[in-house]
C-alpha positions as CSV (number, residue, x, y, z in Angstrom):
1,X,-0.4,-43.8,38.5
2,X,-4.0,-42.6,38.4
3,X,-5.2,-40.0,36.0
4,X,-7.2,-37.2,37.5
5,X,-9.6,-34.8,35.8
6,X,-9.5,-31.1,36.6
7,X,-11.7,-28.2,35.7
8,X,-10.1,-24.9,34.9
9,X,-12.2,-21.7,35.1
10,X,-10.7,-20.5,31.8
11,X,-9.6,-23.6,29.8
12,X,-12.2,-26.1,30.8
13,X,-11.5,-29.8,31.6
14,X,-8.1,-31.4,31.4
15,X,-6.5,-34.6,32.7
16,X,-3.3,-35.1,34.5
17,X,-1.4,-38.2,35.7
18,X,-0.4,-37.8,39.3
19,X,0.7,-39.9,42.2
20,X,-1.9,-40.5,44.9
21,X,0.4,-38.8,47.5
22,X,0.7,-35.6,45.4
23,X,-1.4,-32.6,46.4
24,X,-4.2,-31.7,43.9
25,X,-3.5,-28.9,41.4
26,X,-5.0,-25.5,42.4
27,X,-3.7,-23.5,39.5
28,X,-3.9,-24.4,35.8
29,X,-0.5,-25.0,34.2
30,X,-1.5,-23.2,30.9
31,X,-3.3,-20.1,32.0
32,X,-2.7,-19.9,35.8
33,X,-6.4,-19.7,36.6
34,X,-8.0,-21.5,39.5
35,X,-8.7,-25.2,39.1
36,X,-10.6,-28.0,41.0
37,X,-10.3,-31.7,40.8
38,X,-13.5,-33.5,39.6
39,X,-14.8,-36.9,40.7
40,X,-14.7,-39.2,37.7
41,X,-17.7,-41.4,37.0
42,X,-15.8,-44.1,35.0
43,X,-13.8,-46.7,36.8
44,X,-12.5,-50.1,35.8
45,X,-13.4,-51.6,39.2
46,X,-16.5,-53.7,39.3
47,X,-17.9,-56.5,41.5
48,X,-19.8,-58.8,39.1
49,X,-21.7,-62.0,39.5
50,X,-23.6,-63.5,42.4
51,X,-22.1,-64.4,45.7
52,X,-18.7,-63.0,45.0
53,X,-17.9,-62.9,48.7
54,X,-18.0,-66.7,48.8
55,X,-14.8,-66.9,46.8
56,X,-12.6,-66.3,49.8
57,X,-12.3,-62.5,49.2
58,X,-14.8,-61.4,51.9
């Protein structure tokens, strides 16, 4: 399951493990303030090397 980062108006940032099919949180579980899901910059997916498409994965 992916881990999503949320920003709460009162508490700040927190992370939550959710299924992809679940609706994003709109209310903080701790203080009941409004939240929004952030776009994470870090990911483990990377295409490295030269000519990676020639490996049969194009």
